[in-house]
MITORMAR-247400 format. One record per residue: z, x, y of N, C-alpha, C, CB in turn; residue in three letters. Coordinates in Angstrom, 1 decimal, padded with zeros to 4 digits. Glycine has a CB too. Example, Ala and Ser with C-alpha at 12.3 -4.5 7.8 and 13.67 -1.06 7.14 Angstrom:
# residues 2
<rec n_up="007.8" n_east="013.2" n_north="-005.7" ca_up="007.8" ca_east="012.3" ca_north="-004.5" c_up="007.8" c_east="013.2" c_north="-003.3" cb_up="009.0" cb_east="011.3" cb_north="-004.5" type="ALA"/>
<rec n_up="007.1" n_east="012.8" n_north="-002.2" ca_up="007.1" ca_east="013.7" ca_north="-001.1" c_up="007.9" c_east="012.9" c_north="000.0" cb_up="005.7" cb_east="014.1" cb_north="-000.6" type="SER"/>
***
This chain:
# residues 79
<rec n_up="011.6" n_east="002.2" n_north="001.5" ca_up="010.4" ca_east="001.5" ca_north="002.2" c_up="010.9" c_east="001.0" c_north="003.5" cb_up="009.9" cb_east="000.3" cb_north="001.3" type="MET"/>
<rec n_up="009.9" n_east="000.7" n_north="004.4" ca_up="010.3" ca_east="000.2" ca_north="005.7" c_up="009.7" c_east="-001.2" c_north="005.8" cb_up="009.8" cb_east="001.1" cb_north="006.8" type="GLN"/>
<rec n_up="010.4" n_east="-002.1" n_north="006.6" ca_up="010.0" ca_east="-003.4" ca_north="006.7" c_up="010.2" c_east="-004.0" c_north="008.1" cb_up="010.7" cb_east="-004.3" cb_north="005.7" type="ARG"/>
<rec n_up="009.7" n_east="-005.2" n_north="008.3" ca_up="009.8" ca_east="-005.9" ca_north="009.6" c_up="010.9" c_east="-007.0" c_north="009.2" cb_up="008.5" cb_east="-006.5" cb_north="010.1" type="VAL"/>
<rec n_up="011.9" n_east="-007.2" n_north="010.1" ca_up="012.9" ca_east="-008.2" ca_north="009.9" c_up="012.4" c_east="-009.6" c_north="010.3" cb_up="014.3" cb_east="-007.8" cb_north="010.6" type="CYS"/>
<rec n_up="011.6" n_east="-009.6" n_north="011.3" ca_up="011.0" ca_east="-011.0" ca_north="011.7" c_up="011.8" c_east="-011.5" c_north="012.9" cb_up="011.2" cb_east="-012.0" cb_north="010.5" type="GLY"/>
<rec n_up="012.8" n_east="-010.9" n_north="013.4" ca_up="013.6" ca_east="-011.4" ca_north="014.6" c_up="012.7" c_east="-011.1" c_north="015.8" cb_up="015.0" cb_east="-010.7" cb_north="014.7" type="LYS"/>
<rec n_up="012.6" n_east="-012.2" n_north="016.6" ca_up="011.8" ca_east="-012.1" ca_north="017.9" c_up="012.4" c_east="-011.0" c_north="018.8" cb_up="011.8" cb_east="-013.5" cb_north="018.6" type="GLU"/>
<rec n_up="011.6" n_east="-010.1" n_north="019.4" ca_up="012.1" ca_east="-009.1" ca_north="020.3" c_up="012.7" c_east="-007.9" c_north="019.6" cb_up="013.1" cb_east="-009.8" cb_north="021.2" type="GLY"/>
<rec n_up="012.8" n_east="-007.9" n_north="018.3" ca_up="013.4" ca_east="-006.7" ca_north="017.6" c_up="012.4" c_east="-005.5" c_north="017.7" cb_up="013.6" cb_east="-007.0" cb_north="016.1" type="CYS"/>
<rec n_up="013.0" n_east="-004.3" n_north="017.7" ca_up="012.2" ca_east="-003.1" ca_north="017.8" c_up="011.2" c_east="-003.0" c_north="016.7" cb_up="013.1" cb_east="-001.9" cb_north="017.8" type="LYS"/>
<rec n_up="011.4" n_east="-003.7" n_north="015.5" ca_up="010.4" ca_east="-003.6" ca_north="014.4" c_up="009.1" c_east="-004.3" c_north="014.8" cb_up="011.1" cb_east="-004.2" cb_north="013.1" type="CYS"/>
<rec n_up="009.2" n_east="-005.2" n_north="015.7" ca_up="007.9" ca_east="-005.9" ca_north="016.1" c_up="007.1" c_east="-005.0" c_north="016.8" cb_up="008.2" cb_east="-007.1" cb_north="016.9" type="THR"/>
<rec n_up="007.7" n_east="-003.9" n_north="017.4" ca_up="006.9" ca_east="-002.9" ca_north="018.2" c_up="006.6" c_east="-001.7" c_north="017.3" cb_up="007.7" cb_east="-002.5" cb_north="019.5" type="ARG"/>
<rec n_up="006.8" n_east="-001.8" n_north="016.0" ca_up="006.4" ca_east="-000.7" ca_north="015.1" c_up="007.6" c_east="000.2" c_north="014.6" cb_up="005.4" cb_east="000.1" cb_north="015.8" type="GLY"/>
<rec n_up="008.7" n_east="000.0" n_north="015.1" ca_up="009.9" ca_east="000.8" ca_north="014.7" c_up="010.6" c_east="000.0" c_north="013.5" cb_up="010.9" cb_east="001.0" cb_north="015.9" type="GLU"/>
<rec n_up="010.0" n_east="000.2" n_north="012.3" ca_up="010.4" ca_east="-000.6" ca_north="011.2" c_up="011.8" c_east="-000.2" c_north="010.7" cb_up="009.4" cb_east="-000.4" cb_north="010.0" type="LEU"/>
<rec n_up="012.5" n_east="-001.1" n_north="010.0" ca_up="013.8" ca_east="-000.9" ca_north="009.4" c_up="013.7" c_east="-000.3" c_north="008.0" cb_up="014.5" cb_east="-002.3" cb_north="009.4" type="HIS"/>
<rec n_up="014.5" n_east="000.7" n_north="007.7" ca_up="014.5" ca_east="001.2" ca_north="006.4" c_up="015.2" c_east="000.2" c_north="005.4" cb_up="015.3" cb_east="002.7" cb_north="006.3" type="PRO"/>
<rec n_up="014.7" n_east="000.1" n_north="004.2" ca_up="015.3" ca_east="-000.8" ca_north="003.2" c_up="015.1" c_east="-000.1" c_north="001.9" cb_up="014.7" cb_east="-002.2" cb_north="003.3" type="SER"/>
<rec n_up="016.0" n_east="-000.6" n_north="001.0" ca_up="016.0" ca_east="000.0" ca_north="-000.4" c_up="015.4" c_east="-001.0" c_north="-001.4" cb_up="017.4" cb_east="000.4" cb_north="-000.8" type="LEU"/>
<rec n_up="014.5" n_east="-000.5" n_north="-002.3" ca_up="013.9" ca_east="-001.3" ca_north="-003.3" c_up="014.1" c_east="-000.6" c_north="-004.6" cb_up="012.4" cb_east="-001.5" cb_north="-003.0" type="TYR"/>
<rec n_up="014.1" n_east="-001.4" n_north="-005.7" ca_up="014.2" ca_east="-000.9" ca_north="-007.0" c_up="012.9" c_east="-001.2" c_north="-007.7" cb_up="015.4" cb_east="-001.4" cb_north="-007.8" type="LEU"/>
<rec n_up="012.2" n_east="-000.3" n_north="-008.2" ca_up="011.0" ca_east="-000.5" ca_north="-009.0" c_up="011.3" c_east="-000.6" c_north="-010.4" cb_up="010.0" cb_east="000.6" cb_north="-008.7" type="ALA"/>
<rec n_up="010.8" n_east="-001.7" n_north="-011.1" ca_up="011.1" ca_east="-001.9" ca_north="-012.5" c_up="009.7" c_east="-002.4" c_north="-013.2" cb_up="012.2" cb_east="-003.0" cb_north="-012.7" type="ILE"/>
<rec n_up="009.7" n_east="-002.2" n_north="-014.4" ca_up="008.5" ca_east="-002.7" ca_north="-015.2" c_up="008.9" c_east="-003.9" c_north="-015.9" cb_up="008.0" cb_east="-001.6" cb_north="-016.2" type="ARG"/>
<rec n_up="008.0" n_east="-004.9" n_north="-015.7" ca_up="008.2" ca_east="-006.2" ca_north="-016.5" c_up="006.9" c_east="-006.3" c_north="-017.3" cb_up="008.5" cb_east="-007.4" cb_north="-015.5" type="VAL"/>
<rec n_up="007.0" n_east="-006.0" n_north="-018.6" ca_up="005.8" ca_east="-006.0" ca_north="-019.4" c_up="004.9" c_east="-004.8" c_north="-019.0" cb_up="005.0" cb_east="-007.4" cb_north="-019.3" type="GLY"/>
<rec n_up="003.7" n_east="-005.1" n_north="-018.6" ca_up="002.9" ca_east="-004.0" ca_north="-018.1" c_up="002.8" c_east="-004.0" c_north="-016.6" cb_up="001.5" cb_east="-004.1" cb_north="-018.7" type="GLU"/>
<rec n_up="003.4" n_east="-004.9" n_north="-015.9" ca_up="003.4" ca_east="-005.0" ca_north="-014.5" c_up="004.6" c_east="-004.2" c_north="-013.8" cb_up="003.4" cb_east="-006.4" cb_north="-014.1" type="LYS"/>
<rec n_up="004.4" n_east="-003.7" n_north="-012.7" ca_up="005.5" ca_east="-003.1" ca_north="-011.9" c_up="006.0" c_east="-004.1" c_north="-010.9" cb_up="005.0" cb_east="-001.8" cb_north="-011.2" type="ARG"/>
<rec n_up="007.4" n_east="-004.3" n_north="-010.8" ca_up="007.9" ca_east="-005.2" ca_north="-009.8" c_up="008.9" c_east="-004.5" c_north="-008.9" cb_up="008.5" cb_east="-006.4" cb_north="-010.5" type="LYS"/>
<rec n_up="008.8" n_east="-004.8" n_north="-007.6" ca_up="009.7" ca_east="-004.2" ca_north="-006.6" c_up="010.7" c_east="-005.3" c_north="-006.2" cb_up="008.8" cb_east="-003.8" cb_north="-005.3" type="MET"/>
<rec n_up="012.0" n_east="-004.9" n_north="-006.3" ca_up="013.1" ca_east="-005.8" ca_north="-006.0" c_up="013.9" c_east="-005.2" c_north="-004.8" cb_up="014.0" cb_east="-005.9" cb_north="-007.2" type="ILE"/>
<rec n_up="014.0" n_east="-006.0" n_north="-003.8" ca_up="014.7" ca_east="-005.6" ca_north="-002.6" c_up="016.2" c_east="-005.5" c_north="-002.9" cb_up="014.4" cb_east="-006.5" cb_north="-001.4" type="HIS"/>
<rec n_up="016.9" n_east="-004.5" n_north="-002.5" ca_up="018.3" ca_east="-004.3" ca_north="-002.7" c_up="019.0" c_east="-004.5" c_north="-001.3" cb_up="018.6" cb_east="-002.9" cb_north="-003.3" type="ILE"/>
<rec n_up="019.8" n_east="-005.6" n_north="-001.2" ca_up="020.5" ca_east="-005.9" ca_north="000.0" c_up="021.5" c_east="-004.7" c_north="000.4" cb_up="021.3" cb_east="-007.2" cb_north="-000.1" type="PRO"/>
<rec n_up="021.6" n_east="-004.5" n_north="001.6" ca_up="022.5" ca_east="-003.4" ca_north="002.1" c_up="023.9" c_east="-003.4" c_north="001.5" cb_up="022.7" cb_east="-003.5" cb_north="003.6" type="GLN"/>
<rec n_up="024.4" n_east="-004.6" n_north="001.2" ca_up="025.7" ca_east="-004.6" ca_north="000.6" c_up="025.8" c_east="-004.1" c_north="-000.8" cb_up="026.2" cb_east="-006.0" cb_north="000.7" type="ALA"/>
<rec n_up="024.6" n_east="-004.0" n_north="-001.4" ca_up="024.6" ca_east="-003.6" ca_north="-002.9" c_up="023.9" c_east="-002.2" c_north="-003.1" cb_up="023.8" cb_east="-004.7" cb_north="-003.7" type="LEU"/>
<rec n_up="023.7" n_east="-001.5" n_north="-001.9" ca_up="023.0" ca_east="-000.2" ca_north="-002.0" c_up="023.8" c_east="000.8" c_north="-002.9" cb_up="022.7" cb_east="000.3" cb_north="-000.6" type="GLU"/>
<rec n_up="025.1" n_east="000.9" n_north="-002.6" ca_up="025.9" ca_east="001.9" ca_north="-003.3" c_up="025.9" c_east="001.6" c_north="-004.8" cb_up="027.4" cb_east="001.8" cb_north="-002.7" type="VAL"/>
<rec n_up="026.1" n_east="000.3" n_north="-005.1" ca_up="026.2" ca_east="-000.2" ca_north="-006.5" c_up="024.8" c_east="000.1" c_north="-007.2" cb_up="026.5" cb_east="-001.7" cb_north="-006.6" type="THR"/>
<rec n_up="023.7" n_east="-000.2" n_north="-006.5" ca_up="022.4" ca_east="000.1" ca_north="-007.1" c_up="022.2" c_east="001.6" c_north="-007.3" cb_up="021.3" cb_east="-000.5" cb_north="-006.2" type="ALA"/>
<rec n_up="022.5" n_east="002.4" n_north="-006.4" ca_up="022.4" ca_east="003.8" ca_north="-006.6" c_up="023.2" c_east="004.3" c_north="-007.7" cb_up="022.8" cb_east="004.5" cb_north="-005.3" type="ARG"/>
<rec n_up="024.4" n_east="003.8" n_north="-007.9" ca_up="025.2" ca_east="004.1" ca_north="-009.1" c_up="024.5" c_east="003.7" c_north="-010.4" cb_up="026.7" cb_east="003.5" cb_north="-009.0" type="GLN"/>
<rec n_up="024.0" n_east="002.5" n_north="-010.4" ca_up="023.3" ca_east="002.1" ca_north="-011.6" c_up="022.1" c_east="003.0" c_north="-012.0" cb_up="022.8" cb_east="000.6" cb_north="-011.4" type="TRP"/>
<rec n_up="021.4" n_east="003.4" n_north="-010.9" ca_up="020.2" ca_east="004.2" ca_north="-011.2" c_up="020.7" c_east="005.6" c_north="-011.7" cb_up="019.3" cb_east="004.4" cb_north="-009.8" type="VAL"/>
<rec n_up="021.8" n_east="006.1" n_north="-011.1" ca_up="022.3" ca_east="007.4" ca_north="-011.5" c_up="022.7" c_east="007.4" c_north="-013.0" cb_up="023.5" cb_east="007.8" cb_north="-010.6" type="ALA"/>
<rec n_up="023.4" n_east="006.3" n_north="-013.3" ca_up="023.9" ca_east="006.1" ca_north="-014.7" c_up="022.7" c_east="006.0" c_north="-015.6" cb_up="024.8" cb_east="004.8" cb_north="-014.9" type="THR"/>
<rec n_up="021.6" n_east="005.3" n_north="-015.3" ca_up="020.5" ca_east="005.1" ca_north="-016.1" c_up="019.8" c_east="006.5" c_north="-016.3" cb_up="019.5" cb_east="004.1" cb_north="-015.4" type="TYR"/>
<rec n_up="019.7" n_east="007.3" n_north="-015.2" ca_up="019.1" ca_east="008.6" ca_north="-015.3" c_up="019.9" c_east="009.5" c_north="-016.2" cb_up="018.9" cb_east="009.2" cb_north="-014.0" type="GLN"/>
<rec n_up="021.2" n_east="009.4" n_north="-016.1" ca_up="022.1" ca_east="010.3" ca_north="-017.0" c_up="021.9" c_east="009.9" c_north="-018.4" cb_up="023.6" cb_east="010.2" cb_north="-016.5" type="GLU"/>
<rec n_up="021.9" n_east="008.6" n_north="-018.7" ca_up="021.7" ca_east="008.1" ca_north="-020.1" c_up="020.4" c_east="008.5" c_north="-020.6" cb_up="021.8" cb_east="006.5" cb_north="-020.1" type="SER"/>
<rec n_up="019.3" n_east="008.4" n_north="-019.8" ca_up="018.0" ca_east="008.8" ca_north="-020.3" c_up="018.0" c_east="010.4" c_north="-020.7" cb_up="016.9" cb_east="008.6" cb_north="-019.1" type="TRP"/>
<rec n_up="018.6" n_east="011.2" n_north="-019.8" ca_up="018.7" ca_east="012.6" ca_north="-020.1" c_up="019.5" c_east="012.9" c_north="-021.4" cb_up="019.4" cb_east="013.3" cb_north="-019.0" type="GLN"/>
<rec n_up="020.6" n_east="012.1" n_north="-021.6" ca_up="021.3" ca_east="012.3" ca_north="-022.8" c_up="020.5" c_east="011.9" c_north="-024.1" cb_up="022.6" cb_east="011.5" cb_north="-022.8" type="LEU"/>
<rec n_up="019.8" n_east="010.8" n_north="-023.9" ca_up="018.9" ca_east="010.4" ca_north="-025.0" c_up="017.8" c_east="011.4" c_north="-025.4" cb_up="018.2" cb_east="009.0" cb_north="-024.7" type="MET"/>
<rec n_up="017.3" n_east="012.1" n_north="-024.3" ca_up="016.3" ca_east="013.1" ca_north="-024.5" c_up="016.9" c_east="014.3" c_north="-025.3" cb_up="015.7" cb_east="013.6" cb_north="-023.1" type="GLU"/>
<rec n_up="018.2" n_east="014.6" n_north="-024.9" ca_up="018.8" ca_east="015.8" ca_north="-025.6" c_up="019.1" c_east="015.4" c_north="-027.1" cb_up="020.2" cb_east="016.2" cb_north="-024.9" type="LYS"/>
<rec n_up="019.5" n_east="014.1" n_north="-027.3" ca_up="019.7" ca_east="013.7" ca_north="-028.7" c_up="018.4" c_east="013.7" c_north="-029.5" cb_up="020.3" cb_east="012.2" cb_north="-028.8" type="ILE"/>
<rec n_up="017.3" n_east="013.2" n_north="-028.9" ca_up="016.0" ca_east="013.2" ca_north="-029.6" c_up="015.6" c_east="014.6" c_north="-029.9" cb_up="015.0" cb_east="012.5" cb_north="-028.7" type="SER"/>
<rec n_up="015.8" n_east="015.5" n_north="-029.0" ca_up="015.4" ca_east="016.9" ca_north="-029.3" c_up="016.2" c_east="017.5" c_north="-030.4" cb_up="015.6" cb_east="017.8" cb_north="-028.0" type="GLN"/>
<rec n_up="017.5" n_east="017.3" n_north="-030.4" ca_up="018.4" ca_east="017.8" ca_north="-031.5" c_up="018.0" c_east="017.2" c_north="-032.8" cb_up="019.9" cb_east="017.4" cb_north="-031.2" type="ALA"/>
<rec n_up="017.6" n_east="015.9" n_north="-032.9" ca_up="017.1" ca_east="015.3" ca_north="-034.1" c_up="015.8" c_east="015.9" c_north="-034.6" cb_up="017.0" cb_east="013.8" cb_north="-033.9" type="CYS"/>
<rec n_up="014.9" n_east="016.1" n_north="-033.7" ca_up="013.7" ca_east="016.7" ca_north="-034.0" c_up="013.8" c_east="018.1" c_north="-034.6" cb_up="012.8" cb_east="016.7" cb_north="-032.8" type="LEU"/>
<rec n_up="014.7" n_east="018.9" n_north="-033.9" ca_up="015.0" ca_east="020.2" ca_north="-034.4" c_up="015.6" c_east="020.2" c_north="-035.8" cb_up="015.8" cb_east="021.0" cb_north="-033.5" type="GLU"/>
<rec n_up="016.5" n_east="019.3" n_north="-036.0" ca_up="017.2" ca_east="019.1" ca_north="-037.3" c_up="016.1" c_east="018.7" c_north="-038.4" cb_up="018.3" cb_east="018.0" cb_north="-037.2" type="ARG"/>
<rec n_up="015.2" n_east="017.8" n_north="-038.0" ca_up="014.2" ca_east="017.4" ca_north="-039.0" c_up="013.3" c_east="018.6" c_north="-039.4" cb_up="013.3" cb_east="016.2" cb_north="-038.3" type="PHE"/>
<rec n_up="012.9" n_east="019.4" n_north="-038.5" ca_up="012.1" ca_east="020.5" ca_north="-038.8" c_up="012.8" c_east="021.5" c_north="-039.7" cb_up="011.6" cb_east="021.2" cb_north="-037.6" type="PHE"/>
<rec n_up="014.1" n_east="021.8" n_north="-039.4" ca_up="014.9" ca_east="022.6" ca_north="-040.2" c_up="015.0" c_east="022.1" c_north="-041.6" cb_up="016.3" cb_east="022.8" cb_north="-039.6" type="LYS"/>
<rec n_up="015.3" n_east="020.8" n_north="-041.7" ca_up="015.4" ca_east="020.2" ca_north="-043.1" c_up="014.1" c_east="020.2" c_north="-043.8" cb_up="015.9" cb_east="018.7" cb_north="-043.0" type="ASP"/>
<rec n_up="013.0" n_east="020.0" n_north="-043.1" ca_up="011.6" ca_east="020.1" ca_north="-043.7" c_up="011.3" c_east="021.5" c_north="-044.2" cb_up="010.6" cb_east="019.6" cb_north="-042.7" type="LYS"/>
<rec n_up="011.7" n_east="022.5" n_north="-043.4" ca_up="011.4" ca_east="023.9" ca_north="-043.8" c_up="012.3" c_east="024.2" c_north="-045.1" cb_up="011.7" cb_east="024.8" cb_north="-042.6" type="GLU"/>
<rec n_up="013.5" n_east="023.7" n_north="-045.1" ca_up="014.4" ca_east="024.0" ca_north="-046.3" c_up="013.8" c_east="023.4" c_north="-047.5" cb_up="015.9" cb_east="023.5" cb_north="-046.1" type="ARG"/>
<rec n_up="013.3" n_east="022.2" n_north="-047.3" ca_up="012.6" ca_east="021.5" ca_north="-048.4" c_up="011.4" c_east="022.2" c_north="-049.0" cb_up="012.2" cb_east="020.1" cb_north="-048.0" type="GLY"/>
<rec n_up="010.7" n_east="022.9" n_north="-048.3" ca_up="009.5" ca_east="023.7" ca_north="-048.7" c_up="010.0" c_east="024.9" c_north="-049.5" cb_up="008.6" cb_east="024.2" cb_north="-047.5" type="LYS"/>
<rec n_up="011.2" n_east="025.5" n_north="-049.1" ca_up="011.7" ca_east="026.7" ca_north="-049.8" c_up="012.4" c_east="026.4" c_north="-051.1" cb_up="012.6" cb_east="027.5" cb_north="-048.9" type="ARG"/>
<rec n_up="013.0" n_east="025.2" n_north="-051.1" ca_up="013.9" ca_east="024.9" ca_north="-052.2" c_up="013.4" c_east="024.1" c_north="-053.3" cb_up="015.1" cb_east="024.3" cb_north="-051.8" type="GLY"/>
***
């Protein structure tokens, strides 16, 4: 996202906004935007990458469990 810093005479007051990083999270049913300070951008990006990797692994595990369930269910019908 882009933002205005508020400093008098800064280029952002003329429309050249500063890029900034935000993290979108859900709190209950609402979505919340959290500003990430520049000093924590690398860390925040690593956290997001780790979350995404974990989510993908959970999806693979869920799919494997579902496939195993259907195989066991089919064996139960035959046996």
